[in-house]
Each structure stands twice: as structure tokens, then as C-alpha cells.
C-alpha positions in Angstrom: 0.0 0.0 0.0 1.3 3.5 -0.9 2.3 5.5 2.1 0.3 8.7 2.6 2.7 11.6 3.4 0.3 14.5 3.6 -0.9 15.6 7.0 -3.8 18.1 7.4 -3.6 21.2 9.5 -7.2 21.4 10.8 -7.9 24.2 13.3 -8.4 22.9 16.8 -11.9 24.3 17.3 -13.1 22.8 14.0 -11.6 19.5 14.9 -13.3 19.3 18.3 -16.7 20.2 16.8 -16.3 17.6 14.1 -15.1 15.0 16.6 -18.0 15.5 19.0 -20.5 15.4 16.2 -19.0 12.2 14.9 -19.2 10.6 18.4 -22.8 11.6 18.6 -23.5 10.0 15.3 -21.8 6.8 16.5 -24.1 6.8 19.6 -21.0 6.9 21.8 -22.4 9.8 23.8 -25.4 7.8 24.9 -24.5 6.2 28.3 -25.0 2.5 28.9 -26.1 1.2 32.3 -25.5 -1.8 34.6 -26.7 -2.9 38.0 -24.3 -3.2 40.9 -24.4 -3.6 44.6 -24.6 -0.4 46.5 -21.4 -1.1 48.4 -19.5 -0.9 45.1 -21.1 2.4 44.0 -18.7 5.0 45.3 -17.6 7.4 42.6 -20.0 5.7 40.0 -22.6 7.7 38.1 -26.3 7.0 38.5 -27.8 5.5 35.4 -31.4 6.6 36.3 -33.2 8.4 39.1 -32.9 6.8 42.5 -35.8 6.8 45.0 -35.9 6.0 48.7 -37.3 2.5 49.5 -38.0 3.4 53.1 -38.6 6.4 55.3 -35.9 7.5 57.7 -36.5 7.5 60.5 -39.3 5.0 60.2 -40.4 5.7 63.8 -40.6 8.7 66.2 -37.1 8.9 67.5 -35.5 10.7 70.4 -33.2 13.5 69.2 -31.5 13.9 72.6 -30.6 11.8 75.6 -33.2 12.5 78.3 -36.8 11.6 79.2 -39.9 11.2 77.1 -43.0 12.9 78.6 -46.4 14.3 77.7 -45.7 18.0 77.0 -49.0 18.8 78.8 -47.6 17.3 82.0 -44.9 20.0 82.1 -46.9 23.1 81.5 -46.4 25.8 84.1 -43.0 24.6 85.2 -40.6 27.3 86.4 -37.5 27.4 88.6 -39.6 28.8 91.5 -42.5 26.5 90.8 -41.2 23.2 89.5 -43.4 20.4 88.4 -42.7 16.8 89.6 -43.5 13.9 87.3 -43.9 10.4 88.7 -41.9 7.5 87.3 -45.0 6.0 85.6 -45.5 9.2 83.6 -42.1 9.3 81.8 -39.5 7.0 80.3 -35.8 7.4 80.0 -34.5 7.5 76.4 -31.2 7.8 74.6 -30.6 9.5 71.2 -32.2 7.5 68.5 -34.5 5.5 70.8 -38.1 4.8 69.9 -40.6 7.2 71.5 -43.8 5.2 72.2 -47.3 6.4 71.6 -48.6 8.6 74.5 -45.3 10.6 74.7 -44.9 13.7 72.6 -41.8 15.5 73.9 -38.3 14.8 75.1 -36.6 16.8 77.9 -32.8 16.9 77.7 -31.0 15.0 80.4 -29.3 18.3 81.4 -32.7 19.8 82.3 -33.8 16.8 84.4 -33.4 16.4 88.2 -34.1 13.0 89.6 -35.5 13.1 93.2 -37.0 10.3 95.2 -38.3 8.2 92.3 -39.7 11.2 90.3 -38.2 14.0 88.2 -38.3 17.7 88.8 -38.9 19.9 85.7 -38.3 23.6 85.8 -39.1 24.5 82.2 -42.1 23.5 80.2 -41.8 21.3 77.1 -43.6 21.9 73.8 -45.2 19.2 71.7 -42.7 17.2 69.6 -39.7 18.9 71.3 -36.5 16.9 70.5 -38.4 14.2 68.7 -37.5 13.3 65.1 -40.8 12.5 63.3 -41.2 9.7 60.8 -39.6 10.7 57.5 -37.8 13.7 58.8 -34.7 12.7 56.8 -36.5 11.0 53.9 -39.8 9.5 53.0 -40.3 6.3 51.0 -40.4 7.2 47.3 -38.6 10.5 47.8 -36.2 11.3 44.9 -32.7 10.9 46.3 -30.5 11.3 43.2 -31.4 12.2 39.7 -29.8 10.5 36.7 -26.2 11.1 35.9 -25.1 12.1 39.4 -21.8 11.1 40.9 -22.1 9.0 44.0 -19.8 10.3 46.7 -19.5 9.4 50.4 -22.6 11.4 51.5 -24.7 10.0 48.7 -23.6 6.5 49.4 -24.6 6.8 53.1 -28.0 8.3 52.1 -28.7 5.4 49.7 -27.8 2.8 52.2 -30.1 4.5 54.8 -32.9 4.5 52.2 -32.6 0.6 51.8 -31.2 0.9 48.3 -29.3 -2.3 48.0 -28.8 -2.4 44.3 -28.4 0.5 41.9 -28.3 1.2 38.2 -25.1 3.0 37.2 -23.5 4.1 34.0 -21.1 1.5 32.7 -17.5 2.7 32.9 -16.1 3.1 29.4 -13.3 0.7 28.5 -10.4 2.4 26.8 -8.0 0.1 25.0 -4.5 1.5 24.7 -1.9 0.1 22.2 1.7 1.4 22.6 3.7 1.0 19.3 7.3 1.3 18.4 10.2 -1.1 17.8 12.5 1.1 19.9 10.2 0.8 23.0 10.9 -1.2 26.1 8.7 -1.9 29.1 11.0 -0.5 31.8 14.3 1.4 32.0 17.7 0.6 33.5 20.7 2.8 34.1 22.6 1.2 31.2 20.1 1.1 28.4 21.2 0.6 24.8 21.3 3.8 22.8 18.2 4.2 20.7 15.9 2.3 23.1 13.0 4.3 24.7 11.1 3.5 27.9 7.4 3.2 27.1 5.5 5.4 29.6 2.8 7.1 27.5 0.3 4.3 27.8 0.7 4.3 31.6 0.1 8.0 31.7 -3.0 7.8 29.6 -4.2 4.8 31.6 -4.0 7.0 34.7 -6.0 9.7 33.1 -8.7 7.1 32.2 -8.9 6.1 35.9 -9.2 9.7 37.0 -12.0 10.3 34.5 -14.0 7.2 35.5 -12.9 4.9 32.6 -11.3 1.5 32.7 -7.9 1.3 30.8 -7.0 -1.9 29.0 -3.4 -1.8 27.9 -2.0 -4.0 25.2 1.7 -5.1 25.2 4.1 -3.0 23.1 3.6 -3.6 19.3 6.6 -3.4 17.1 6.6 -1.1 14.0 5.0 -3.6 11.7 1.8 -2.9 9.9 0.3 -6.4 10.1 1.2 -6.7 13.8 -0.4 -3.4 14.6 -3.5 -4.2 12.5 -3.9 -7.5 14.4 -3.6 -5.7 17.7 -6.2 -3.1 16.7 -8.7 -5.8 15.7 -8.1 -7.7 18.9 -8.6 -4.7 21.2 -11.5 -3.0 19.3 -13.7 -5.9 20.3 -12.9 -5.5 24.0 -13.3 -1.8 24.3 -15.5 1.3 23.8 -12.6 3.5 22.6 -9.2 2.7 21.1 -6.0 4.8 21.6 -3.0 4.1 19.5 0.2 5.6 21.0 2.7 6.8 18.4 2.8 6.0 14.7 0.5 9.0 14.0 2.9 11.0 11.9 3.8 10.4 8.3 7.1 8.6 8.7 8.1 5.3 7.1 7.0 3.3 10.1 3.8 5.3 10.9 0.9 3.0 10.1 -1.9 4.3 12.3 -3.7 6.5 9.8 -3.6 3.9 7.1 -5.0 1.2 9.4 -7.8 3.4 10.6 -8.7 4.4 7.0 -8.7 0.7 6.0 -10.7 -0.6 8.9 -13.1 2.3 9.5 -13.3 6.0 8.9 -10.3 8.4 9.1 -11.9 11.7 10.2 -8.8 13.9 10.9 -5.1 13.5 10.4 -3.2 16.5 11.5 -4.2 19.4 13.8 -3.1 23.1 13.8 -1.8 22.8 17.3 1.6 22.8 18.9 2.6 20.3 20.2 0.4 17.5 18.9 0.1 18.3 15.2 0.2 14.7 13.8 -2.9 13.5 15.8 -5.4 11.1 14.3 -9.2 11.0 14.9 -11.5 8.4 13.4 -13.5 5.3 14.2 -13.5 1.6 13.6 -16.6 -0.6 14.0 -18.5 2.5 15.2 -16.0 2.9 18.0 -13.9 6.1 18.3 -10.2 5.8 17.7 -7.5 8.4 18.6 -3.9 8.2 17.4 -1.7 10.2 19.7 1.9 11.4 18.9 4.8 9.7 20.5 6.2 12.6 22.5 4.7 12.7 26.0 3.6 16.3 26.1 2.0 15.9 22.7 0.3 12.6 23.7 -1.2 13.9 26.9 -2.4 17.2 25.2 -4.2 15.4 22.4 -5.7 12.9 24.9 -6.9 15.7 27.1 -8.4 17.7 24.2 -10.3 14.7 22.6 -10.5 11.7 24.9 -11.5 13.7 28.0 -14.7 15.3 26.6 -15.6 12.0 24.9 -15.3 10.0 28.1 -17.2 12.4 30.3 -19.9 12.6 27.6 -20.1 8.8 27.5 -20.9 8.9 31.2 -23.6 11.5 30.9 -21.7 14.2 32.9 -20.1 17.4 31.8 -16.3 17.9 31.9 -15.2 19.4 35.2 -14.7 23.1 34.9 -11.1 24.2 34.7 -9.7 26.7 37.3 -8.3 29.8 35.5 -5.8 32.3 36.9 -4.8 35.6 35.3 -1.0 35.9 35.3 1.6 38.2 33.8 4.0 36.3 31.5 7.5 36.6 32.8 9.2 36.5 29.4 8.4 37.0 25.7 7.0 33.9 24.0 7.1 34.0 20.2 4.7 31.5 18.5 3.8 30.4 14.9 0.7 32.3 13.7 -1.0 29.2 12.1 -1.4 27.1 15.2 -2.9 27.1 18.7 0.2 26.6 20.9 0.1 25.2 24.5 2.9 26.3 26.8 3.3 24.9 30.3 4.1 27.3 33.1 4.9 27.6 36.8 2.9 30.3 38.7 3.7 32.3 41.8 2.3 35.3 43.7 4.3 38.5 43.8 3.3 41.9 45.3 2.4 43.1 41.8 0.2 40.1 41.0 0.5 36.5 39.7 3.3 35.7 37.4 3.6 32.7 34.9 7.1 31.3 34.2 7.2 29.3 30.9 8.9 25.9 31.1 10.8 24.1 28.4 8.6 23.9 25.3 10.1 20.6 23.9 7.4 18.0 23.3 9.6 15.3 24.7 10.3 17.0 28.0 8.1 15.1 30.5 9.5 17.0 33.5 7.7 20.1 32.2 4.5 18.2 32.9 5.6 17.2 36.4 6.8 20.7 37.3 4.1 22.8 35.7 1.1 24.4 37.5 -0.9 24.7 34.3 -0.7 25.9 30.8 -1.5 28.9 28.6 -3.0 28.7 25.1 -1.6 31.0 22.5 -4.4 31.3 19.9 -4.0 30.9 16.2 -3.3 34.2 14.4 -1.1 35.5 17.2 2.6 35.9 16.8 3.1 35.2 20.5 3.0 36.9 23.9 5.0 39.9 25.1 6.7 39.9 28.5 4.3 41.4 31.1 1.2 40.6 29.0 -1.6 39.1 31.1 -2.9 35.6 30.0 -5.2 33.1 31.5 -3.5 30.0 33.0 -5.5 26.8 33.1 -4.4 25.4 36.4 -3.9 21.8 37.5 -2.4 22.7 40.8 -4.1 24.4 43.8 -4.1 28.1 44.3 -2.9 27.4 47.9 0.3 25.8 46.5 0.9 28.6 44.1 0.4 31.2 46.9 2.9 29.4 49.1 5.8 29.3 46.6 9.2 30.9 46.5 10.6 31.6 43.0 14.4 31.2 42.4 15.5 32.2 38.9 19.2 32.0 38.2 22.2 29.7 38.3 21.8 26.0 39.0 23.3 24.1 42.0 22.5 20.8 43.6 22.3 22.5 47.0 19.1 24.3 45.6 17.5 20.9 45.2 18.3 20.0 48.8 16.9 23.3 49.9 13.7 22.7 47.9 13.2 19.3 49.4 13.6 20.5 53.0 11.4 23.6 52.5 8.6 21.3 51.3 9.1 18.8 54.1 9.4 21.2 57.0 7.2 24.1 56.1 5.1 23.0 53.1 6.7 25.7 51.0 7.4 25.0 47.3 10.6 26.3 45.7 10.3 26.9 42.0 13.8 26.8 40.5 14.5 28.0 36.9 18.0 27.5 35.5 18.8 30.5 33.3 22.3 31.3 34.5 23.6 34.0 36.9 23.1 36.9 34.5 19.6 35.7 33.6 18.9 35.6 37.3 20.1 39.2 37.8 17.9 40.4 34.9 14.9 38.7 36.6 15.8 40.4 39.8 16.0 43.7 38.0 12.5 43.1 36.5 11.4 42.1 40.0 9.8 38.9 38.7 11.5 36.6 41.1 11.9 36.4 44.9 15.6 35.5 44.7 18.3 34.3 42.4 21.2 31.9 42.7 24.3 33.7 41.4 28.1 33.2 41.2 29.5 35.9 39.0 33.2 36.5 39.2 34.4 40.1 38.7 37.7 39.6 36.8 38.9 43.1 38.0 38.4 42.6 41.7 38.3 38.8 42.1 35.1 39.3 44.1 31.9 37.4 43.5 28.5 39.0 42.7 28.9 42.4 44.4 29.8 44.6 41.5 27.1 43.0 39.3 24.4 43.6 41.9 25.4 47.2 42.4 25.6 47.8 38.7 22.2 46.2 37.7 20.0 46.5 40.8 20.4 50.2 41.6 17.3 51.5 43.5 16.2 47.9 44.4 16.5 46.6 48.0 18.4 43.3 48.1 20.4 41.1 50.5 23.1 38.6 49.6 22.8 35.3 51.5 25.7 32.9 51.5 24.5 29.4 50.4 27.7 27.4 49.7 31.3 27.6 48.5 31.9 25.0 45.9 34.6 23.4 43.7 34.5 24.3 40.0 36.6 22.4 37.5 36.7 20.0 34.6 34.4 17.0 34.5 36.0 14.0 32.7 35.4 10.3 32.0 36.4 7.8 34.7 40.1 7.0 34.6 40.8 10.1 32.5 41.4 8.2 29.2 42.4 11.3 27.3 44.9 12.3 30.0 43.5 15.7 30.5 45.4 17.8 33.1 44.1 21.3 32.6 42.5 23.9 30.4 45.3 23.8 27.8 44.4 20.2 27.0 41.0 21.5 25.7 42.7 22.8 22.6 44.1 19.3 21.7 42.8 17.7 18.5 40.1 15.1 19.2 39.0 16.5 22.6 35.3 17.4 22.6 34.2 20.0 25.1 30.7 21.0 26.4 30.2 24.5 27.8 27.6 26.2 29.9 25.2 28.8 28.4 26.1 32.4 27.9 25.4 34.5 31.0 26.0 31.7 33.4 28.5 32.2 36.2 30.4 29.0 35.1 30.8 30.5 31.5 32.0 33.8 33.0 34.5 31.9 35.2 35.7 29.7 32.3 36.3 32.8 30.0 38.3 34.4 32.8 40.4 31.3 33.3 41.0 30.9 29.6 42.1 34.6 29.3 44.6 34.0 32.1 46.0 31.0 30.1 45.9 33.0 26.8 43.6 30.4 25.3 41.3 31.4 22.5 37.7 30.1 22.7 37.7 29.3 19.0 40.6 26.9 19.6 38.3 24.7 21.8 36.1 22.2 19.8 32.6 22.4 21.4 33.1 25.8 23.1 29.6 26.7 21.6 28.1 23.4 22.6 25.9 24.5 25.6 24.0 22.9 28.4 21.9 24.6 31.1 22.8 22.8 34.3 25.9 21.2 35.9 24.1 17.8 35.8 23.4 18.2 32.1 27.1 18.8 31.5 28.0 15.7 33.5 25.4 13.6 31.7 26.8 14.7 28.4 30.3 13.5 29.5 28.8 10.2 30.9 26.9 9.5 27.7 29.9 10.3 25.4 28.4 13.3 23.8 31.7 15.0 24.8 34.9 14.2 26.6 35.1 17.1 29.1 32.9 19.8 30.5 33.0 22.6 33.0 31.0 22.2 36.2 31.0 21.6 39.9 32.5 18.6 41.6 29.2 17.4 43.0 27.7 16.8 39.6 30.7 14.8 38.5 30.6 12.7 41.7 26.9 11.9 41.5 27.3 10.4 38.0 30.5 8.5 38.8 32.9 10.8 36.8 36.3 12.1 37.5 37.1 15.7 38.3 40.0 18.2 37.9 39.5 21.1 40.4 40.3 24.6 39.2 38.8 27.0 41.7 36.6 27.4 44.8 33.8 29.9 44.2 31.1 31.6 46.1 27.5 30.6 45.3 25.0 33.0 46.9 21.3 33.8 47.0 20.4 37.4 46.2 17.0 38.0 47.9 14.6 40.9 47.1 13.5 41.9 50.6 10.5 44.0 49.3 9.1 41.1 47.4 9.6 38.0 49.5 7.6 37.3 52.6 9.6 37.9 55.8 8.6 34.5 57.2 9.9 32.8 54.0 13.3 34.4 54.6 13.3 33.1 58.1 12.5 29.6 56.9 15.2 29.7 54.3 17.8 30.7 56.8 16.6 28.1 59.3 16.9 25.4 56.7 20.4 26.5 55.4 21.7 26.6 59.0 20.2 23.2 59.9 22.3 20.2 60.5 20.4 18.1 58.0 21.1 20.6 55.2 24.7 20.8 56.1 25.1 17.0 56.2 23.2 16.4 52.9 25.1 19.0 51.0 28.4 18.0 52.4 27.7 14.4 51.4 27.4 15.5 47.8 31.1 16.4 47.8 33.0 19.5 46.8 31.2 21.9 49.1 32.4 24.2 51.9 29.5 25.5 54.1 31.5 28.0 56.1 29.3 31.1 56.5 26.2 29.4 55.0 22.9 31.0 56.0 24.4 34.4 56.9 24.0 37.6 55.0 27.2 38.9 53.5 26.0 42.1 52.0 22.9 44.3 51.4 21.9 47.2 49.2 21.6 49.5 52.3 
């Protein structure tokens, strides 16, 4: 069969309308029902109206501990003129006890005095005082729950009280998920063969199904073979209400999904004007909806949320839960292609001037963006992007409470920041949002007052001092304090055993030595350039000088994975990945804190953590750190 290369570019809103109309024509949006025992009904959706089978209470019941009396026998009682009731004219009752005929009131035990076989009453009762009448809670045949209502803990208790033993509920949709790809493996190890990829998308989508009330049915990984995939599709379509095919949705030589859907059913859409997620597939086979999601995780979950989510809630007869939206200023400029709806994942935090959104890495394969993000913004088609400071709506998937209780740290990367973040969360429930943009990027964020603090380690070649001159130059008129976090060893990260016999910076110019650098504006890059100038080494003589990574761990990982032979970074990142290290200099890594922006109690918590024994021990164990002076302010703008 000839391979179809062309992929459409259908606008998102048009595709969603077409998709929901198609589902309706298939009858997919008409819920099916089944009968289950009431004990299994939690979180299920009622398939029809539910009525009480009994009244509750079904007898006159005491609402208080006390005595049951005839109200008329208490009339006229006062403190000065109490009424005495003989034992044959009252009965003692506890809450919930049956109140027999002939008694029409209950006097609380606190208002009863027992004296010589009778009771003294000092306040008159009124008829039906503290007595629950028959059906006070519910009457037999009362409507308890209408159709398509979720059964929660309160509803479950009410149904059991009403003697509802069996209940008709909406059948949970069964979603078959087929992961495809010859390169995929079921689980990862620390020494995987290059080119192999851990299959995780199907597990992510299965978890979404469970959150949305559906039952996932995962097929084992299918290799990139048309006949194998077709066989899996025919096997799973019979067992499910909806079919999801993970990957194989593009137009590559091993992308068979669209052709199979077209052969076995109806191919509705192949290609959306969205980013990420363009090569999505929508269709049906045997009157059952089929979605082909792209292989990159961010693309896969976006397409699944946009198309499977409304379909599955519709199948259960309930509307999609309403999203929580938050207006935020965008912290930096975001250009975007005009022809697509682009989704960008962000962190959010509260600053005195309002809420800010900090865009995360936009790569479709960067799953950590999903883990770290608080929500996303949608840049609509026809827009060239968003300007810094522009207010956009963020669709949240994290609580406002968490966002309000966050500290933002934009600047240089260090492993000690990760320890600090963990301890802040554990001890005080404070989230530390860390964005690695380099020391100069951090100072610019401080200057724009869009971050609470920045990690910086900028060497002034003229004075040999760290950070001070830069802060005074760029933060004039802004109140700040410089808090010592750590002193750390910077040097060359090399492979174990030093197979290239690298001894110092001059060896970086040797033929065959591949270097990886830090990004422009980072403190490590500034330090390297300073050290190279002292050695009279030209950057253009170093192969890989322009090969950049954004964290010390990324540099170490590049060396470990043989993307290069040597990189510049801190000792701790080399040690954690089992690499060798050539020390060059000890430098100051400090936190510049904007005192007018950050909450005073958050500053106290930061200092408390940094001075704590646990922080000292954990950072020291990483290696290459000196914590002398940690947790003390070295300088301020005053």
C-alpha cells in the first residue's frame, strides 16, 4: 500500500466540533447502564433516578438523651414553681430510641433532676420537642438522586439509609491503549542501549482514564509492523469502547496508524493546527472512536486531554469538570507560529504586583515540564506570540494554595538548591520553583522584580570578588540582601580514569578533545572565560566551546553519555554520576533576595533550613562543598 505523506492542518476548534459530532452519530455519547451492589457504588454515576425505598427515621425517635414525657404534664414549670413527674409518667430515652405512643416530647437530660423516684422539671416542654418525626430525613419514594449524578460518600450513606441495596449506574467506558514502536521497552535501566526508549505514555494515559471514570485496557508493546499493529487493533477493538494508539501517528516510514484506521473504518482527521500534537489522528473503527496520539509525552497527553476527555465524560452523561483559570503576567516573551494554537506549560507564583507565569521548556519530549508545571496557557492561532508582562489566563492543574505558598528562584543551577527545595517542602510545606537561566539571567529577573531570589556566582575579573559589582551595577534602587549558600569546587568533568589524560585547560585545545560548555550569561561560563584569558587560550581553539548545556548535571550527563569528553562544572555533579574531576577554583554561590518582594517568614524559613544540621550533612555528602558562612547575610543594598 502506498504511504500517505500528507498531514492536514485542521484548526483545533473545528476538529473538536467535528469530533464530538462524529461521536454523537456513532451513539458513543449515549451512556449504557448496569446494575451493581450499593457497596460498590462509590464514585460511580447513577444511570437513572434513584428513589428511597424506606422512610428515615421510620419511627418517632429521640433526638436527645433525656426523658420522654407528655408535653402537657410539664406546662407551668418554672424554677420557682417546678413540676414533679412520677416514674410511671415518663421513660428514659437515649438519642435514637423509639418514643412510644402517648409521649410527645423529650426533655434533655441536662434539664432533668431525679429526686425520690420522680423527676423535677423547671421549664415546660412543647409538643414534639427533641423528637424526630417519621420521614424527617427522607420519606419512602422521595427522589434521592437524579440521573447522571456522581455517588460520593454522602450520597452512598444516604442510599444505604434508604434501603437501596442495588443501583443502576453508568457503565465505565473501557479504553484500549496500544503502545507502538520497535524502539520501545517496558522498563528502564541505568545502562540502556542507545536508541531504546522506555514506554511510559500508555501508563500516563491509563492513569488519566482512571481519573476520569474509565477503565484502561493496555496492550503489550507492538513493534513497528503494519500487520502486527492491525492485528492488535482488531483484537482490542472488540474488547473496548474506545481505542487509543500511542505513536505511529505521523507520516514517517513506520507510521501506520492513519492507514489502518482508514482501511478498517473512517479516518476523520489526520493533523491538527496545534503545537505540540500536530500529527494527531481522529477516526472510528466498527463504530468505536479511535484516537492516534503522537509519541512525544507532552503531545500525547495534550491530544488525549483535548479529545478523549470530553468524549469519556460525555459517555458517562456528565459534563467535563470546569477548569480553574488564573490571570498571570507572562515573565518573558513567547514567540509563537501564527498558524497554530500553541500550548505552553508554566509555573505560577504570587508577587506583590500580582501573579506571574514562568514558561517551562517547550520541547514536546520533556516530560519534566508536565511534572513541574502548575498549568498551561493557550496562545491562539493568528497570534505571533505573547509579550513579557502581558496578562494571560493560565489553566491550572495545581491548587491556588500551593501557588500562593511558593518561592521563586531564577538564576544559576546548583545541587544545593535541590536539597533546599526538598527541606522547605518537608518542614514548612513551601514549594521552591527553580528556573535555571544562569547567573546573569537571574540578575535580569531580579532587575525586573519577577523573582523572589536568584542563585548567582558571577566573578568580577577586575576585583576577584563574586557578585557584588554586578548587583550594584544592575540593581540600583532595588532593595536586596546577599545570603551565602555554599562555597563549591568548579573544574573539569572528565570520564572515569581520564582516558584522554586531560590535566588542565590547555588540553581542551588538543585535537580530538570534545568540550561541552555552559550557556552564555552563566557564572560558570564567565569563570571559564576568565580562566581561559589568564591562560591565553582562545575560545575558537576549543572544539565544542559553543556546545551549551543549562545545568551542571546536564554537563556531567553529556560526558557520561559520550556526547563529549570534558565539560566545565561543579564537583558534586561529577561525583553523583561517577565521573572524574579536575579542580580549578573554589567559588562563592550565593542567593540574592529581594526583601521587598519575598515574605519575611519565608526568609526566616530559608535561613533556618540552610543553617540546619540536615542541610549541612546532605550538601556535604554531595562532595566539593564548603559550608563556612552558609545561612548568613554577607552584603545588602543598604
